[in-house]
N, C-alpha and C positions, 0 to 999 in steps of 0.2 A: 459118549465116545471117550475111550481112555487115552491118556497121553501116550505118545510113542516112547517106548522104553528100549534102550539099547544096552545090551550086555557088554562086558569089557572087550570081548573078542571083536564085536562089530565096531565099537568105538575105536579100537586099535586099527582095524582095517580101514576105516574111514580116515583116520589120521594119516595112515601111510599113503592112501590115495591122494589126499590133499597135499602132502609133502612132495610126492612124486610130481604132481601137477605144477607145484611151485618151482621145482627143480627144472622141469622141462621148459617152463616159461622163462627161466633165467638164462637159458641157452640162446635166447634171441640176442643179437641177430644171427642169422644162419652164417655158417662159415663159408668162406670163399677162397679162391686161389690167391697166391701172392700177386699183388697188382704189378702190372707191367710198367716200363718206363713210358713217359709221355711222348707222343708224336710231336714233331716240330710245329704243326698247326695248333695243337693243344697248348703248347708252351707259348705261342704267340697270343692265343686267346686269353690265357691266364695273365700274361703280362699286361694286356689291355684291361682286363677286369680288375686287377690289383696292381696299380702302379708301384714299381720297385721290385716286383717279382721277376726273377730271372730263371733261365734254364738251370743255373747252378743251385738256386734256392729251392726250386722244385725237385731237383735231383736229391738234394740234402733232405727234403721232406720225405721223399720215397725211402731213402736209406734209413731214416729214423723210424718210419712206419714199419719197415721190414725188421729192423733190429729190436724194436720195443714191443710192438703189438703181439707178436707171436710168442713172446716170453711168458705171458700170463694166460693167454687164450688163443684160439685159432684166429687167423686173419678174418676179419668180418667181410662179408660180401658187400662191397661198396654200394652196389646198386640197390640193396635191400633197405637202406637207410636214407630217408629224404635229406636233401641239402640243408634244410633248416634245423635239423637235429645235430648235425656234425659239430657246430661250435660248442655246444654244451657237453657233448660226449668227449670232445678233445680237451676241454677245460678240465673235466674230471680225470680223464686218463693221463693228462700231462702231469698232474700232481702225483698220481700213483707211480708214474715212470720217471719222475724227477726231470721233466723237461722244463726249460725256461720259456718265457713268453715268445721269444723269437723262434725257438725250435717248434713250439706248439703251432705257431702261425705257419711255419714252413710245412708241417704235416697237414694242417687244415687246407692250405692252398693246393697242396699236391692231391689230397683226397677229393676235393671239389673239382679240380681239373680232370682227374681220372674218371670221376663220375660223369662229367660232361662228355668225355671221350667215348664212354660206353653207351651213350644214348643214341 
């Protein structure tokens, strides 16, 4: 049996398909609508879950999310990403969007509270 030989055109086509697949995979997570403000019950649950979190800090987190996230990519569908992945995602994104640690935490608490509300 002879080894498989690929001509240049086939190699180029395979490379294009591979690149297209990588680009499609990089679009994860899927885009979602701009998240809504939290309900009073979600604010109460969040303040119980994270002592020191207030309606004001959650609102600030939402405002930062709206201002920063859509600047580089579409808003992510919050429900498509598990809770456990959000801290590392926001750590990385906070650096890119020049958020301080307190701002990053405000966004994280808002996102996790918004995810809880959607369940």
